[in-house]
A tleap script that builds the chain and sets N, CA, C and O, in Angstrom:
source leaprc.protein.ff14SB
mol = sequence {
  NMET LEU GLY ARG ASP PHE PHE GLU GLN LYS
  LEU ASP TYR ILE HIE ASN ASN PRO LEU GLN
  ALA HIE TRP ASN LEU SER GLU THR PRO GLU
  ASP TYR TYR TRP SER SER ALA SER PHE TYR
  GLU GLU GLY ASN SER PRO PHE ASP PHE LEU
  LYS HIE TYR LYS CSER
}
set mol.1.N position { 0.843 -1.179 0.000 }
set mol.1.CA position { 0.000 0.000 0.000 }
set mol.1.C position { 0.890 1.244 0.000 }
set mol.1.O position { 1.899 1.303 0.702 }
set mol.2.N position { 0.501 2.218 -0.788 }
set mol.2.CA position { 1.262 3.452 -0.881 }
set mol.2.C position { 0.863 4.387 0.243 }
set mol.2.O position { -0.306 4.464 0.622 }
set mol.3.N position { 1.851 5.097 0.772 }
set mol.3.CA position { 1.605 5.941 1.919 }
set mol.3.C position { 1.257 7.375 1.588 }
set mol.3.O position { 1.240 7.799 0.433 }
set mol.4.N position { 0.983 8.095 2.647 }
set mol.4.CA position { 0.613 9.499 2.527 }
set mol.4.C position { 1.746 10.332 1.943 }
set mol.4.O position { 1.494 11.242 1.153 }
set mol.5.N position { 2.985 10.041 2.316 }
set mol.5.CA position { 4.123 10.782 1.777 }
set mol.5.C position { 4.209 10.634 0.259 }
set mol.5.O position { 4.488 11.600 -0.450 }
set mol.6.N position { 3.972 9.440 -0.225 }
set mol.6.CA position { 3.996 9.181 -1.665 }
set mol.6.C position { 2.900 9.992 -2.355 }
set mol.6.O position { 3.149 10.624 -3.381 }
set mol.7.N position { 1.707 9.975 -1.803 }
set mol.7.CA position { 0.586 10.715 -2.378 }
set mol.7.C position { 0.875 12.214 -2.396 }
set mol.7.O position { 0.629 12.881 -3.400 }
set mol.8.N position { 1.393 12.742 -1.291 }
set mol.8.CA position { 1.691 14.171 -1.217 }
set mol.8.C position { 2.792 14.568 -2.195 }
set mol.8.O position { 2.762 15.671 -2.741 }
set mol.9.N position { 3.752 13.694 -2.419 }
set mol.9.CA position { 4.799 13.955 -3.404 }
set mol.9.C position { 4.194 14.079 -4.800 }
set mol.9.O position { 4.553 14.985 -5.552 }
set mol.10.N position { 3.293 13.187 -5.144 }
set mol.10.CA position { 2.657 13.213 -6.466 }
set mol.10.C position { 1.738 14.424 -6.613 }
set mol.10.O position { 1.698 15.045 -7.675 }
set mol.11.N position { 1.008 14.757 -5.570 }
set mol.11.CA position { 0.131 15.916 -5.602 }
set mol.11.C position { 0.947 17.199 -5.779 }
set mol.11.O position { 0.552 18.092 -6.528 }
set mol.12.N position { 2.064 17.283 -5.099 }
set mol.12.CA position { 2.958 18.429 -5.230 }
set mol.12.C position { 3.496 18.536 -6.657 }
set mol.12.O position { 3.570 19.631 -7.215 }
set mol.13.N position { 3.862 17.422 -7.233 }
set mol.13.CA position { 4.334 17.411 -8.621 }
set mol.13.C position { 3.242 17.908 -9.569 }
set mol.13.O position { 3.503 18.729 -10.448 }
set mol.14.N position { 2.036 17.416 -9.388 }
set mol.14.CA position { 0.912 17.822 -10.244 }
set mol.14.C position { 0.636 19.318 -10.101 }
set mol.14.O position { 0.390 20.005 -11.092 }
set mol.15.N position { 0.676 19.818 -8.873 }
set mol.15.CA position { 0.406 21.234 -8.644 }
set mol.15.C position { 1.492 22.127 -9.245 }
set mol.15.O position { 1.196 23.232 -9.700 }
set mol.16.N position { 2.720 21.672 -9.253 }
set mol.16.CA position { 3.824 22.491 -9.755 }
set mol.16.C position { 4.111 22.295 -11.236 }
set mol.16.O position { 4.877 23.067 -11.813 }
set mol.17.N position { 3.531 21.304 -11.858 }
set mol.17.CA position { 3.793 21.023 -13.266 }
set mol.17.C position { 3.461 22.200 -14.191 }
set mol.17.O position { 4.252 22.471 -15.094 }
set mol.18.N position { 2.341 22.916 -14.025 }
set mol.18.CA position { 2.050 24.044 -14.928 }
set mol.18.C position { 3.068 25.187 -14.844 }
set mol.18.O position { 3.091 26.047 -15.724 }
set mol.19.N position { 3.902 25.212 -13.813 }
set mol.19.CA position { 4.875 26.271 -13.640 }
set mol.19.C position { 6.177 26.021 -14.399 }
set mol.19.O position { 6.989 26.934 -14.549 }
set mol.20.N position { 6.378 24.819 -14.868 }
set mol.20.CA position { 7.630 24.483 -15.537 }
set mol.20.C position { 7.825 25.348 -16.776 }
set mol.20.O position { 6.864 25.730 -17.444 }
set mol.21.N position { 9.071 25.644 -17.065 }
set mol.21.CA position { 9.418 26.566 -18.152 }
set mol.21.C position { 8.831 26.153 -19.497 }
set mol.21.O position { 8.386 27.009 -20.261 }
set mol.22.N position { 8.823 24.871 -19.796 }
set mol.22.CA position { 8.312 24.448 -21.098 }
set mol.22.C position { 6.788 24.548 -21.196 }
set mol.22.O position { 6.247 24.550 -22.302 }
set mol.23.N position { 6.086 24.633 -20.060 }
set mol.23.CA position { 4.639 24.860 -20.091 }
set mol.23.C position { 4.324 26.334 -19.885 }
set mol.23.O position { 3.587 26.941 -20.662 }
set mol.24.N position { 4.896 26.900 -18.824 }
set mol.24.CA position { 4.688 28.315 -18.485 }
set mol.24.C position { 3.207 28.701 -18.532 }
set mol.24.O position { 2.831 29.675 -19.184 }
set mol.25.N position { 2.386 27.940 -17.843 }
set mol.25.CA position { 0.934 28.167 -17.846 }
set mol.25.C position { 0.450 29.067 -16.719 }
set mol.25.O position { -0.679 29.557 -16.744 }
set mol.26.N position { 1.324 29.283 -15.716 }
set mol.26.CA position { 0.892 30.029 -14.548 }
set mol.26.C position { 2.105 30.511 -13.763 }
set mol.26.O position { 3.197 29.954 -13.877 }
set mol.27.N position { 1.896 31.549 -12.968 }
set mol.27.CA position { 2.961 32.058 -12.092 }
set mol.27.C position { 3.043 31.253 -10.787 }
set mol.27.O position { 4.130 31.022 -10.257 }
set mol.28.N position { 1.879 30.831 -10.281 }
set mol.28.CA position { 1.826 30.031 -9.053 }
set mol.28.C position { 0.863 28.865 -9.275 }
set mol.28.O position { -0.007 28.939 -10.143 }
set mol.29.N position { 1.009 27.805 -8.509 }
set mol.29.CA position { 0.079 26.681 -8.657 }
set mol.29.C position { -1.376 27.091 -8.411 }
set mol.29.O position { -2.286 26.581 -9.064 }
set mol.30.N position { -1.588 28.004 -7.479 }
set mol.30.CA position { -2.940 28.430 -7.142 }
set mol.30.C position { -3.600 29.231 -8.267 }
set mol.30.O position { -4.827 29.278 -8.349 }
set mol.31.N position { -2.811 29.855 -9.126 }
set mol.31.CA position { -3.350 30.666 -10.220 }
set mol.31.C position { -3.791 29.839 -11.427 }
set mol.31.O position { -4.533 30.332 -12.277 }
set mol.32.N position { -3.351 28.614 -11.508 }
set mol.32.CA position { -3.723 27.784 -12.657 }
set mol.32.C position { -5.154 27.267 -12.446 }
set mol.32.O position { -5.426 26.535 -11.494 }
set mol.33.N position { -6.048 27.654 -13.338 }
set mol.33.CA position { -7.477 27.377 -13.167 }
set mol.33.C position { -7.788 25.896 -12.961 }
set mol.33.O position { -8.608 25.556 -12.109 }
set mol.34.N position { -7.158 25.023 -13.712 }
set mol.34.CA position { -7.495 23.600 -13.690 }
set mol.34.C position { -6.810 22.829 -12.565 }
set mol.34.O position { -6.930 21.606 -12.495 }
set mol.35.N position { -6.103 23.516 -11.696 }
set mol.35.CA position { -5.383 22.875 -10.603 }
set mol.35.C position { -6.219 22.844 -9.325 }
set mol.35.O position { -7.056 23.717 -9.096 }
set mol.36.N position { -5.983 21.840 -8.507 }
set mol.36.CA position { -6.629 21.783 -7.193 }
set mol.36.C position { -5.786 22.486 -6.131 }
set mol.36.O position { -6.140 22.459 -4.953 }
set mol.37.N position { -4.683 23.111 -6.523 }
set mol.37.CA position { -3.789 23.767 -5.566 }
set mol.37.C position { -4.501 24.846 -4.764 }
set mol.37.O position { -4.280 24.955 -3.558 }
set mol.38.N position { -5.350 25.644 -5.400 }
set mol.38.CA position { -6.062 26.692 -4.655 }
set mol.38.C position { -7.014 26.087 -3.626 }
set mol.38.O position { -7.251 26.676 -2.572 }
set mol.39.N position { -7.549 24.927 -3.932 }
set mol.39.CA position { -8.413 24.225 -2.975 }
set mol.39.C position { -7.615 23.827 -1.735 }
set mol.39.O position { -8.075 24.029 -0.611 }
set mol.40.N position { -6.437 23.270 -1.929 }
set mol.40.CA position { -5.626 22.823 -0.796 }
set mol.40.C position { -4.963 23.969 -0.047 }
set mol.40.O position { -4.798 23.888 1.170 }
set mol.41.N position { -4.582 25.027 -0.740 }
set mol.41.CA position { -3.884 26.136 -0.100 }
set mol.41.C position { -4.829 27.194 0.473 }
set mol.41.O position { -4.583 27.726 1.555 }
set mol.42.N position { -5.901 27.496 -0.248 }
set mol.42.CA position { -6.756 28.610 0.128 }
set mol.42.C position { -8.186 28.193 0.466 }
set mol.42.O position { -8.968 29.002 0.966 }
set mol.43.N position { -8.528 26.938 0.195 }
set mol.43.CA position { -9.862 26.446 0.512 }
set mol.43.C position { -10.935 26.834 -0.487 }
set mol.43.O position { -12.124 26.694 -0.201 }
set mol.44.N position { -10.532 27.324 -1.670 }
set mol.44.CA position { -11.543 27.668 -2.669 }
set mol.44.C position { -11.254 26.954 -3.980 }
set mol.44.O position { -10.107 26.645 -4.302 }
set mol.45.N position { -12.314 26.703 -4.721 }
set mol.45.CA position { -12.179 26.006 -5.992 }
set mol.45.C position { -13.456 26.169 -6.799 }
set mol.45.O position { -14.546 26.218 -6.228 }
set mol.46.N position { -13.337 26.254 -8.123 }
set mol.46.CA position { -14.537 26.306 -8.951 }
set mol.46.C position { -15.182 24.925 -9.142 }
set mol.46.O position { -16.223 24.806 -9.787 }
set mol.47.N position { -14.565 23.903 -8.585 }
set mol.47.CA position { -15.034 22.534 -8.784 }
set mol.47.C position { -15.711 22.008 -7.520 }
set mol.47.O position { -15.097 21.950 -6.455 }
set mol.48.N position { -16.971 21.630 -7.647 }
set mol.48.CA position { -17.746 21.143 -6.498 }
set mol.48.C position { -17.342 19.751 -6.033 }
set mol.48.O position { -17.586 19.390 -4.882 }
set mol.49.N position { -16.737 18.979 -6.897 }
set mol.49.CA position { -16.472 17.579 -6.592 }
set mol.49.C position { -15.206 17.341 -5.771 }
set mol.49.O position { -14.979 16.217 -5.322 }
set mol.50.N position { -14.381 18.359 -5.565 }
set mol.50.CA position { -13.132 18.157 -4.829 }
set mol.50.C position { -13.384 17.882 -3.348 }
set mol.50.O position { -14.196 18.545 -2.703 }
set mol.51.N position { -12.686 16.914 -2.845 }
set mol.51.CA position { -12.709 16.594 -1.416 }
set mol.51.C position { -11.264 16.513 -0.944 }
set mol.51.O position { -10.400 16.028 -1.674 }
set mol.52.N position { -10.998 16.973 0.244 }
set mol.52.CA position { -9.630 16.943 0.775 }
set mol.52.C position { -9.247 15.489 1.055 }
set mol.52.O position { -10.030 14.728 1.624 }
set mol.53.N position { -8.054 15.121 0.653 }
set mol.53.CA position { -7.621 13.744 0.821 }
set mol.53.C position { -7.470 13.339 2.280 }
set mol.53.O position { -7.462 12.145 2.583 }
set mol.54.N position { -7.352 14.297 3.188 }
set mol.54.CA position { -7.238 13.971 4.606 }
set mol.54.C position { -8.602 13.730 5.247 }
set mol.54.O position { -8.679 13.247 6.377 }
set mol.55.N position { -9.668 14.062 4.540 }
set mol.55.CA position { -11.034 13.901 5.083 }
set mol.55.C position { -11.495 12.465 5.013 }
set mol.55.O position { -12.613 12.155 5.424 }
savepdb mol mol.pdb
quit
């Protein structure tokens, strides 16, 4: 079974992927519309289906 550290590592990678130079889609993970980063960092999201993984 994969642990919480593994999951958080992958989530962090997904949140930071739009910032990479070859994509350059956003200045911060929270600013990228299709990311769940704003949900985890600020508690807001345009998506109703998101649930916190710790819940």
